[in-house]
Residue frames as qw, qx, qy, qz and C-alpha x, y, z in Angstrom:
[[0.518, 0.576, -0.517, 0.365, 79.66, 95.14, 91.44],
 [0.791, -0.394, -0.400, 0.244, 81.19, 93.34, 94.49],
 [0.127, -0.881, 0.276, -0.362, 82.64, 95.58, 97.20],
 [0.837, 0.027, -0.456, 0.302, 85.78, 94.04, 98.66],
 [0.477, -0.857, 0.173, -0.091, 87.66, 94.69, 102.07],
 [0.853, 0.290, -0.230, 0.368, 91.23, 94.25, 101.19],
 [0.537, -0.035, -0.311, 0.783, 92.94, 97.11, 103.16],
 [0.158, -0.708, -0.472, 0.501, 91.90, 100.10, 105.30],
 [0.099, -0.435, 0.182, 0.876, 93.23, 102.76, 102.91],
 [0.018, 0.299, 0.786, 0.541, 90.50, 101.79, 100.43],
 [0.252, -0.704, -0.663, -0.029, 87.95, 103.32, 102.74],
 [0.018, -0.675, 0.046, -0.736, 87.20, 106.90, 103.96],
 [0.002, -0.179, 0.635, -0.751, 87.12, 107.92, 107.55],
 [0.596, -0.034, 0.129, -0.792, 83.35, 108.04, 107.42],
 [0.799, 0.133, -0.513, -0.284, 83.20, 104.51, 105.91],
 [0.417, 0.175, -0.781, 0.430, 85.50, 103.15, 108.68],
 [0.198, -0.096, 0.540, -0.812, 83.54, 104.77, 111.41],
 [0.706, -0.008, -0.151, -0.692, 80.36, 103.33, 109.97],
 [0.661, 0.097, -0.740, 0.077, 81.73, 99.80, 110.49],
 [0.230, 0.109, -0.674, 0.694, 82.53, 100.73, 114.11],
 [0.394, -0.042, 0.280, -0.875, 79.29, 102.41, 114.90],
 [0.776, 0.004, -0.399, -0.488, 77.33, 99.49, 113.50],
 [0.602, 0.069, -0.757, 0.244, 79.36, 96.97, 115.41],
 [0.017, -0.091, 0.578, -0.811, 78.76, 98.85, 118.68],
 [0.639, -0.031, 0.045, -0.767, 75.02, 98.89, 117.99],
 [0.773, 0.054, -0.598, -0.206, 75.02, 95.12, 117.06],
 [0.373, 0.126, -0.764, 0.511, 76.88, 94.47, 120.30],
 [0.273, -0.054, 0.454, -0.846, 74.37, 96.33, 122.42],
 [0.728, 0.033, -0.186, -0.659, 71.38, 94.81, 120.63],
 [0.686, 0.112, -0.719, 0.000, 72.82, 91.33, 121.00],
 [0.159, 0.099, -0.713, 0.676, 73.31, 91.91, 124.72],
 [0.404, 0.014, 0.244, -0.881, 69.71, 92.98, 124.85],
 [0.493, 0.147, 0.847, -0.133, 68.64, 89.71, 123.39],
 [0.542, 0.656, -0.014, -0.525, 67.74, 91.04, 119.97],
 [0.716, -0.011, 0.638, 0.284, 68.32, 88.44, 117.16],
 [0.230, 0.656, -0.325, -0.641, 69.63, 89.47, 113.81],
 [0.696, 0.191, 0.686, 0.091, 68.59, 87.43, 110.81],
 [0.377, 0.793, -0.083, -0.471, 69.34, 89.90, 107.90],
 [0.171, 0.518, -0.769, -0.334, 71.80, 87.42, 106.21],
 [0.696, 0.080, 0.670, -0.244, 69.35, 84.52, 106.35],
 [0.826, 0.488, 0.282, -0.003, 69.71, 82.39, 103.10],
 [0.280, 0.869, -0.404, 0.050, 73.31, 83.86, 102.55],
 [0.940, -0.207, 0.077, 0.260, 76.43, 81.65, 102.67],
 [0.133, 0.898, -0.416, -0.044, 80.04, 82.55, 102.94],
 [0.946, 0.106, -0.195, 0.238, 83.09, 80.48, 102.38],
 [0.403, -0.824, 0.383, 0.105, 86.19, 80.83, 104.83],
 [0.848, 0.410, -0.218, 0.257, 89.35, 80.02, 102.82],
 [0.427, -0.843, 0.327, -0.022, 92.17, 79.82, 105.40],
 [0.788, 0.457, -0.338, 0.238, 95.65, 79.11, 104.35],
 [0.215, 0.419, -0.604, 0.643, 96.99, 80.04, 107.75],
 [0.373, -0.325, -0.818, 0.293, 96.00, 78.73, 111.22],
 [0.204, -0.417, 0.022, -0.885, 93.44, 80.65, 113.21],
 [0.189, -0.344, -0.846, 0.360, 91.46, 80.56, 116.39],
 [0.071, 0.545, 0.374, -0.747, 89.84, 83.95, 117.09],
 [0.271, 0.354, -0.337, -0.829, 89.43, 85.10, 113.49],
 [0.257, -0.101, -0.878, -0.391, 87.86, 81.83, 112.31],
 [0.126, -0.442, -0.837, 0.297, 85.52, 81.35, 115.29],
 [0.128, 0.535, 0.302, -0.778, 84.45, 85.03, 115.34],
 [0.302, 0.221, -0.491, -0.786, 83.70, 85.13, 111.50],
 [0.270, -0.222, -0.915, -0.202, 81.77, 81.82, 111.79],
 [0.102, -0.475, -0.729, 0.482, 79.84, 82.98, 114.87],
 [0.131, 0.393, 0.030, -0.910, 79.25, 86.31, 113.25],
 [0.299, 0.037, -0.677, -0.671, 77.70, 84.75, 110.13],
 [0.301, -0.334, -0.893, 0.023, 75.57, 82.38, 112.07],
 [0.074, -0.487, -0.484, 0.723, 74.56, 85.25, 114.51],
 [0.264, 0.344, -0.122, -0.893, 73.20, 87.13, 111.40],
 [0.783, 0.306, 0.317, -0.439, 71.19, 84.10, 110.18],
 [0.584, 0.627, -0.442, -0.267, 73.64, 82.95, 107.45],
 [0.990, -0.071, 0.106, 0.064, 75.58, 79.79, 106.74],
 [0.125, -0.810, 0.554, 0.148, 79.45, 79.08, 106.70],
 [0.970, 0.198, -0.068, 0.123, 81.59, 76.70, 104.70],
 [0.341, -0.807, 0.447, 0.180, 85.16, 76.51, 106.11],
 [0.903, 0.385, -0.046, 0.186, 87.97, 75.30, 103.80],
 [0.495, -0.681, 0.390, 0.373, 91.58, 75.02, 104.83],
 [0.323, 0.714, -0.486, -0.387, 94.03, 75.21, 102.00],
 [0.077, -0.283, 0.945, 0.142, 94.95, 71.47, 102.16],
 [0.442, 0.356, 0.786, -0.245, 91.30, 70.54, 101.62],
 [0.458, 0.770, 0.086, -0.437, 91.10, 72.56, 98.34],
 [0.813, 0.432, 0.198, 0.337, 92.61, 72.40, 94.89],
 [0.016, 0.956, -0.254, 0.145, 94.70, 75.41, 95.90],
 [0.638, -0.547, 0.538, 0.068, 96.96, 72.83, 97.51],
 [0.728, 0.130, 0.576, 0.349, 97.37, 71.42, 94.06],
 [0.203, -0.307, 0.312, 0.876, 98.16, 74.85, 92.43],
 [0.236, 0.734, 0.617, 0.159, 94.65, 75.51, 90.96],
 [0.247, 0.309, 0.085, 0.914, 94.90, 79.00, 89.58],
 [0.016, -0.320, -0.598, 0.735, 93.35, 81.50, 91.96],
 [0.349, 0.150, -0.201, -0.903, 91.27, 83.08, 89.18],
 [0.451, -0.105, -0.805, -0.371, 89.64, 79.72, 88.59],
 [0.269, -0.271, -0.784, 0.490, 88.89, 79.44, 92.31],
 [0.116, 0.292, 0.226, -0.922, 87.39, 82.88, 92.38],
 [0.396, 0.089, -0.422, -0.811, 85.13, 82.30, 89.45],
 [0.495, -0.219, -0.832, -0.117, 83.85, 78.97, 90.55],
 [0.217, -0.342, -0.699, 0.589, 83.25, 80.05, 94.18],
 [0.198, 0.141, -0.012, -0.970, 81.42, 83.12, 92.87],
 [0.535, -0.108, -0.589, -0.596, 78.74, 80.62, 91.64],
 [0.550, -0.243, -0.793, 0.098, 78.45, 78.86, 94.93],
 [0.386, -0.502, -0.521, 0.572, 78.58, 81.39, 97.79],
 [0.058, 0.946, 0.281, 0.151, 77.76, 85.05, 98.52],
 [0.114, -0.936, 0.305, -0.132, 81.15, 86.03, 99.90],
 [0.832, 0.156, -0.402, 0.349, 84.84, 84.87, 100.45],
 [0.424, -0.867, 0.240, -0.103, 86.66, 85.46, 103.69],
 [0.842, 0.386, -0.281, 0.252, 90.38, 84.78, 103.00],
 [0.442, -0.819, 0.362, 0.056, 93.37, 84.33, 105.40],
 [0.906, 0.363, 0.036, 0.215, 96.52, 83.79, 103.64],
 [0.662, -0.330, 0.087, 0.667, 100.15, 84.79, 103.12],
 [0.280, -0.055, 0.263, 0.922, 100.75, 87.26, 100.42],
 [0.250, 0.510, 0.224, -0.792, 98.47, 90.25, 99.66],
 [0.258, 0.313, -0.608, -0.683, 98.60, 89.49, 96.05],
 [0.053, -0.177, -0.973, -0.137, 96.47, 86.40, 96.61],
 [0.137, 0.618, 0.645, -0.428, 93.52, 88.17, 98.06],
 [0.154, 0.548, -0.199, -0.798, 94.08, 90.90, 95.37],
 [0.143, 0.174, -0.816, -0.532, 93.89, 88.29, 92.63],
 [0.034, 0.403, 0.908, -0.111, 90.82, 86.57, 94.09],
 [0.156, 0.651, 0.342, -0.660, 89.12, 89.98, 94.26],
 [0.061, 0.433, -0.487, -0.756, 90.11, 90.70, 90.74],
 [0.254, 0.047, -0.839, -0.480, 88.23, 87.69, 89.44],
 [0.010, -0.386, -0.866, 0.317, 85.46, 87.14, 91.93],
 [0.178, -0.465, -0.431, -0.752, 81.97, 88.56, 91.28],
 [0.611, -0.676, -0.398, -0.103, 81.28, 88.28, 95.01],
 [0.186, -0.907, 0.277, -0.257, 82.93, 90.28, 97.98],
 [0.788, 0.119, -0.445, 0.408, 86.36, 89.20, 99.13],
 [0.397, -0.879, 0.118, -0.236, 87.26, 90.09, 102.72],
 [0.498, 0.501, -0.584, 0.400, 90.84, 90.06, 103.88],
 [0.780, -0.605, -0.082, -0.142, 90.94, 88.13, 107.20],
 [0.529, -0.706, 0.382, 0.274, 94.89, 88.48, 107.34],
 [0.794, 0.532, -0.142, 0.259, 97.68, 88.55, 104.98],
 [0.734, -0.149, -0.118, 0.652, 101.39, 89.12, 105.67],
 [0.271, 0.320, 0.084, 0.904, 100.97, 92.66, 104.77],
 [0.298, -0.346, 0.034, -0.889, 97.61, 93.68, 106.34],
 [0.185, -0.302, -0.907, 0.229, 95.09, 92.74, 109.01],
 [0.139, -0.278, -0.066, -0.948, 92.32, 95.27, 108.51],
 [0.620, -0.467, -0.541, -0.324, 89.49, 93.40, 110.26],
 [0.679, -0.322, -0.452, 0.480, 91.49, 93.08, 113.34],
 [0.241, 0.031, -0.132, 0.961, 92.43, 96.79, 113.44],
 [0.355, -0.454, -0.370, -0.729, 88.83, 97.64, 113.02],
 [0.716, -0.508, -0.479, -0.011, 88.06, 95.72, 116.13],
 [0.541, -0.168, -0.309, 0.764, 91.09, 97.36, 117.89],
 [0.021, -0.238, -0.074, -0.968, 89.75, 100.94, 116.94],
 [0.528, -0.505, -0.474, -0.492, 86.31, 99.91, 118.24],
 [0.720, -0.413, -0.457, 0.320, 87.78, 98.82, 121.57],
 [0.308, 0.052, -0.135, 0.940, 89.68, 102.24, 121.82],
 [0.266, -0.419, -0.263, -0.828, 86.42, 104.07, 121.21],
 [0.666, -0.529, -0.495, -0.177, 84.63, 102.05, 123.92],
 [0.688, -0.370, -0.355, 0.513, 87.34, 102.71, 126.50],
 [0.327, -0.179, -0.021, 0.928, 88.34, 106.32, 125.51],
 [0.272, 0.737, 0.495, -0.370, 85.17, 107.48, 123.86],
 [0.448, 0.852, -0.117, -0.242, 87.02, 108.74, 120.78],
 [0.868, 0.173, 0.121, 0.449, 89.98, 108.28, 118.45],
 [0.270, 0.817, -0.008, 0.509, 90.78, 111.94, 117.56],
 [0.158, -0.828, 0.299, -0.448, 93.42, 113.58, 119.77],
 [0.904, -0.398, 0.151, 0.018, 94.89, 110.37, 121.32],
 [0.128, 0.695, -0.705, -0.064, 98.36, 109.20, 121.43],
 [0.987, 0.016, 0.095, -0.125, 98.59, 105.60, 120.38],
 [0.082, -0.712, 0.688, 0.116, 101.93, 103.75, 120.69],
 [0.970, 0.160, -0.157, -0.096, 102.87, 100.58, 118.83],
 [0.286, -0.700, 0.654, 0.003, 105.77, 98.75, 120.37],
 [0.741, -0.135, 0.654, 0.070, 107.53, 95.93, 118.45],
 [0.444, 0.051, 0.704, 0.552, 107.47, 94.50, 114.98],
 [0.323, 0.402, -0.150, -0.844, 106.40, 96.69, 112.10],
 [0.267, 0.089, 0.943, 0.176, 104.27, 93.70, 110.92],
 [0.068, -0.419, -0.701, -0.573, 100.91, 93.36, 109.13],
 [0.306, -0.739, -0.562, 0.211, 99.12, 94.70, 112.23],
 [0.302, -0.543, 0.045, 0.783, 101.46, 97.73, 112.35],
 [0.156, 0.115, 0.607, 0.771, 100.78, 98.32, 108.59],
 [0.176, -0.611, -0.701, -0.324, 97.10, 98.37, 109.11],
 [0.346, -0.729, -0.366, 0.464, 97.42, 100.74, 112.26],
 [0.265, -0.261, 0.263, 0.890, 99.55, 103.15, 109.99],
 [0.024, -0.333, -0.657, -0.676, 96.68, 103.11, 107.45],
 [0.296, -0.714, -0.634, 0.019, 94.19, 103.73, 110.09],
 [0.363, -0.563, -0.151, 0.727, 96.23, 106.69, 111.53],
 [0.189, 0.017, 0.421, 0.887, 96.09, 108.25, 108.08],
 [0.221, -0.547, -0.630, -0.505, 92.24, 108.35, 108.27],
 [0.487, -0.773, -0.407, 0.001, 91.85, 109.44, 111.87],
 [0.136, 0.833, -0.223, 0.489, 93.36, 112.37, 113.85],
 [0.779, -0.616, 0.093, 0.071, 95.33, 110.38, 116.41],
 [0.132, 0.796, -0.590, -0.011, 99.01, 110.39, 116.90],
 [0.999, -0.026, -0.019, -0.004, 100.73, 107.07, 116.17],
 [0.010, -0.807, 0.590, -0.030, 104.23, 106.46, 117.38],
 [0.981, 0.078, -0.174, -0.041, 105.77, 103.09, 116.36],
 [0.245, -0.757, 0.606, -0.016, 108.82, 102.00, 118.34],
 [0.978, 0.202, 0.052, -0.018, 110.50, 99.23, 116.27],
 [0.654, -0.478, 0.394, 0.435, 114.03, 97.88, 116.17],
 [0.198, 0.650, -0.466, -0.567, 116.22, 98.81, 113.22],
 [0.126, 0.190, -0.890, -0.396, 115.17, 96.69, 110.28],
 [0.014, -0.376, -0.923, 0.078, 111.72, 95.85, 111.60],
 [0.202, 0.258, 0.127, -0.936, 109.88, 99.00, 110.60],
 [0.631, 0.541, 0.407, -0.378, 106.38, 99.01, 108.76],
 [0.647, 0.377, 0.474, 0.463, 106.51, 98.46, 104.99],
 [0.262, -0.249, 0.102, 0.927, 108.30, 101.69, 103.62],
 [0.036, -0.274, -0.576, -0.769, 105.65, 102.36, 100.85],
 [0.371, -0.680, -0.624, -0.107, 102.69, 102.07, 103.21],
 [0.465, -0.555, -0.314, 0.614, 104.43, 104.17, 105.80],
 [0.213, -0.091, 0.221, 0.947, 105.49, 106.98, 103.39],
 [0.162, -0.447, -0.571, -0.670, 101.97, 107.23, 101.88],
 [0.445, -0.699, -0.558, 0.054, 100.30, 107.38, 105.27],
 [0.469, -0.473, -0.194, 0.721, 102.72, 109.84, 106.67],
 [0.102, 0.135, 0.341, 0.925, 102.18, 112.24, 103.66],
 [0.340, -0.557, -0.592, -0.473, 98.42, 111.98, 104.46],
 [0.556, -0.665, -0.461, 0.190, 98.69, 112.31, 108.22],
 [0.149, 0.828, -0.097, 0.532, 100.97, 115.45, 108.21],
 [0.179, 0.537, -0.593, 0.572, 103.40, 114.51, 110.86],
 [0.666, -0.412, 0.284, -0.553, 101.17, 112.45, 113.13],
 [0.999, -0.036, 0.025, 0.002, 102.87, 109.18, 112.38],
 [0.037, 0.823, -0.554, 0.118, 106.37, 108.57, 113.58],
 [0.944, -0.025, -0.295, 0.144, 108.80, 105.56, 113.82],
 [0.181, -0.820, 0.468, -0.275, 111.28, 105.78, 116.74],
 [0.628, 0.220, -0.722, 0.187, 113.76, 103.28, 118.37],
 [0.041, 0.182, -0.685, 0.704, 112.94, 104.17, 122.02],
 [0.341, -0.464, -0.794, -0.192, 109.95, 102.34, 123.51],
 [0.273, -0.502, -0.510, 0.643, 110.03, 104.64, 126.56],
 [0.050, 0.265, -0.152, -0.951, 109.73, 107.74, 124.36],
 [0.257, -0.198, -0.728, -0.603, 107.00, 106.20, 122.29],
 [0.377, -0.565, -0.732, -0.052, 104.68, 105.39, 125.23],
 [0.191, -0.202, -0.392, 0.877, 105.32, 108.69, 127.20],
 [0.317, 0.260, 0.188, -0.892, 101.94, 110.30, 127.75],
 [0.262, -0.031, -0.806, -0.531, 100.30, 107.59, 125.55],
 [0.667, -0.085, 0.217, -0.708, 96.57, 106.86, 125.98],
 [0.970, 0.155, 0.075, -0.173, 96.92, 103.45, 124.26],
 [0.189, -0.556, 0.786, 0.192, 99.86, 101.01, 124.06],
 [0.914, 0.283, 0.002, -0.292, 99.52, 98.23, 121.39],
 [0.084, -0.575, 0.790, 0.194, 101.81, 95.27, 120.64],
 [0.908, 0.267, -0.161, -0.279, 101.99, 91.95, 118.88],
 [0.939, -0.186, 0.206, 0.201, 104.10, 88.85, 118.74],
 [0.174, -0.721, 0.495, 0.453, 107.82, 89.24, 117.81],
 [0.051, -0.210, 0.850, 0.480, 107.63, 86.37, 115.20],
 [0.668, 0.218, 0.143, -0.697, 104.48, 86.04, 113.26],
 [0.863, 0.168, 0.468, -0.094, 103.28, 82.99, 111.40],
 [0.781, 0.585, 0.037, 0.215, 105.85, 81.93, 108.82],
 [0.223, 0.816, -0.391, 0.362, 108.67, 83.50, 110.64],
 [0.880, -0.469, 0.064, -0.037, 109.26, 80.68, 113.14],
 [0.847, 0.185, -0.079, 0.492, 112.82, 80.20, 111.65],
 [0.194, 0.655, -0.119, 0.721, 113.65, 83.87, 112.75],
 [0.609, -0.722, -0.300, -0.130, 112.58, 83.33, 116.35],
 [0.739, -0.362, -0.125, 0.555, 115.96, 83.34, 118.00],
 [0.376, 0.173, 0.106, 0.904, 117.21, 86.35, 116.04],
 [0.224, -0.661, -0.287, -0.656, 114.05, 88.27, 116.67],
 [0.649, -0.672, -0.338, 0.114, 114.09, 87.50, 120.40],
 [0.601, -0.196, -0.042, 0.773, 117.55, 89.23, 120.49],
 [0.137, 0.387, 0.286, 0.866, 116.41, 92.18, 118.35],
 [0.383, -0.627, -0.342, -0.586, 113.23, 92.81, 120.54],
 [0.547, -0.270, -0.655, 0.446, 114.59, 92.34, 124.05],
 [0.097, -0.150, -0.277, 0.944, 114.11, 96.06, 124.92],
 [0.323, -0.144, -0.394, -0.849, 110.60, 96.01, 123.32],
 [0.281, -0.352, -0.888, 0.091, 108.62, 94.19, 125.97],
 [0.345, -0.573, -0.126, -0.733, 105.43, 95.75, 127.26],
 [0.540, -0.263, -0.701, 0.384, 105.95, 95.38, 131.03],
 [0.362, -0.808, -0.416, 0.208, 105.00, 97.15, 134.10],
 [0.452, -0.491, 0.050, 0.743, 108.02, 99.36, 133.93],
 [0.164, 0.159, 0.523, 0.821, 107.27, 100.51, 130.40],
 [0.168, -0.669, -0.659, -0.299, 103.71, 101.06, 131.18],
 [0.395, -0.662, -0.354, 0.530, 104.61, 103.32, 134.09],
 [0.241, -0.241, 0.220, 0.914, 105.83, 105.95, 131.54],
 [0.072, -0.431, -0.668, -0.603, 102.34, 106.10, 129.90],
 [0.349, -0.393, 0.074, -0.847, 99.44, 108.10, 131.22],
 [0.262, -0.171, 0.813, -0.491, 97.87, 106.54, 134.36],
 [0.680, 0.329, 0.360, -0.547, 94.65, 105.75, 132.43],
 [0.289, 0.479, -0.708, -0.430, 96.53, 104.13, 129.51],
 [0.902, 0.035, 0.333, -0.271, 95.03, 100.95, 128.09],
 [0.199, -0.461, 0.813, 0.296, 96.95, 98.05, 126.60],
 [0.841, 0.338, -0.010, -0.422, 95.96, 96.19, 123.42],
 [0.199, -0.365, 0.879, 0.233, 97.21, 92.84, 122.12],
 [0.665, 0.199, -0.313, -0.648, 95.46, 91.09, 119.24],
 [0.695, -0.257, 0.633, -0.223, 96.46, 87.66, 120.62],
 [0.853, -0.444, -0.230, 0.150, 97.72, 84.99, 120.91],
 [0.086, -0.904, 0.350, -0.228, 100.21, 86.46, 123.23],
 [0.796, 0.107, -0.471, 0.364, 103.62, 84.98, 124.20],
 [0.485, -0.862, -0.063, -0.136, 103.72, 85.88, 127.77],
 [0.707, -0.535, 0.263, 0.379, 107.09, 86.91, 128.99],
 [0.563, 0.220, 0.402, 0.688, 108.17, 87.98, 125.41],
 [0.099, 0.449, 0.246, 0.853, 106.41, 90.96, 123.78],
 [0.450, -0.602, -0.015, -0.660, 104.11, 91.43, 126.85],
 [0.034, 0.222, -0.844, 0.487, 104.54, 90.33, 130.57],
 [0.334, -0.395, -0.855, -0.039, 102.09, 88.30, 132.40],
 [0.139, -0.427, -0.493, 0.745, 101.61, 91.05, 134.86],
 [0.161, 0.278, -0.144, -0.936, 100.53, 93.52, 132.21],
 [0.300, -0.085, -0.794, -0.521, 98.45, 90.99, 130.20],
 [0.390, -0.454, -0.793, 0.113, 96.48, 90.05, 133.29],
 [0.193, -0.224, -0.360, 0.885, 96.34, 93.62, 134.67],
 [0.217, 0.691, 0.541, -0.428, 93.45, 96.09, 134.81],
 [0.131, 0.656, -0.272, -0.692, 94.85, 98.28, 132.07],
 [0.034, -0.176, 0.842, 0.508, 94.93, 95.53, 129.47],
 [0.647, 0.335, 0.274, -0.628, 91.75, 95.20, 127.41],
 [0.074, 0.309, -0.848, -0.424, 93.01, 92.38, 125.08],
 [0.110, 0.262, 0.958, -0.023, 89.92, 90.18, 125.79],
 [0.333, 0.685, 0.325, -0.560, 87.54, 93.00, 125.17],
 [0.160, 0.585, -0.537, -0.587, 89.42, 93.41, 121.90],
 [0.018, -0.042, 0.962, 0.270, 89.06, 89.74, 121.04],
 [0.282, 0.511, 0.753, -0.304, 85.29, 89.83, 121.78],
 [0.334, 0.710, 0.102, -0.611, 84.79, 92.88, 119.53],
 [0.031, -0.247, 0.796, 0.552, 86.13, 90.89, 116.54],
 [0.193, 0.380, 0.904, 0.022, 82.80, 89.10, 116.56],
 [0.191, 0.760, 0.451, -0.427, 80.85, 92.34, 116.45],
 [0.089, 0.657, -0.393, -0.637, 83.09, 94.08, 113.88],
 [0.116, -0.085, 0.902, 0.407, 82.79, 90.91, 111.71],
 [0.257, 0.614, 0.724, -0.183, 79.03, 91.08, 111.96],
 [0.129, 0.804, 0.069, -0.577, 79.19, 94.70, 110.83],
 [0.023, -0.480, 0.655, 0.583, 81.52, 93.80, 107.90],
 [0.200, 0.173, 0.945, 0.190, 79.39, 90.89, 106.76],
 [0.219, 0.710, 0.571, -0.348, 76.17, 92.84, 107.02],
 [0.165, 0.761, -0.181, -0.601, 77.76, 95.70, 104.78],
 [0.075, 0.480, -0.713, -0.505, 79.33, 93.46, 102.16],
 [0.080, 0.141, 0.975, 0.150, 77.23, 90.25, 101.91],
 [0.423, 0.384, 0.225, -0.790, 74.04, 91.68, 100.22]]
């Protein structure tokens, strides 16, 4: 039976750590010149209905780096653009390739593909979750802080798909997660409630960014308007004006605080140029780690 990766809450703490531990090992082995060919003879299809730079390239490079092959399909190049039923796509692709990596809009689309596919389906981003990205974020925190437990992690800005996946991660690990979001831009209520019940007080939503980052080990942010929300750009800029991660906000965190951003960044909006280019920002380590996490994910699921 195929094992899918659709959201972090489907996995235990130990299973999530296994991805991270394996990614760290693969990163070290690759740096030492060790080649990995354990997916030789395997093929994955990337079905992307949303634009991508880092996620596409890192998944392709990861699969090639494991000896496998990749077929990239944008939505306009497939029958999905002509309203072919998702279950038909899932059943046919299951006879062609060994796994599907899907970047799309609604979570329901990856869920339906997984329901009918006999091969693994990996969520490479939906409007609701971004599980693979958050795994690479967690890996980056471990590299720089040596642990996840007992840290204070602040999320500043939109309660979007990234925030939802961070909320699910906080339910699995013993770190404090404080999300500073404007009124009306909180994480999905059902996801937040379920995680808060599991985390027993370690996940909070506040309105004050300064309070959120006070004594934080990690500050995390993302764009104010995600793909598909471009029409809300002006409204969101007004709502998020007090939620920029700049030097003044960073000064309220711990001196050794690191800053995460999943990129692309809108410099001067959610994060200042000074912070993004500063020594405390590890966004480009984070971007590199997508490659290694994706290797670990593919190695686990494409068998």
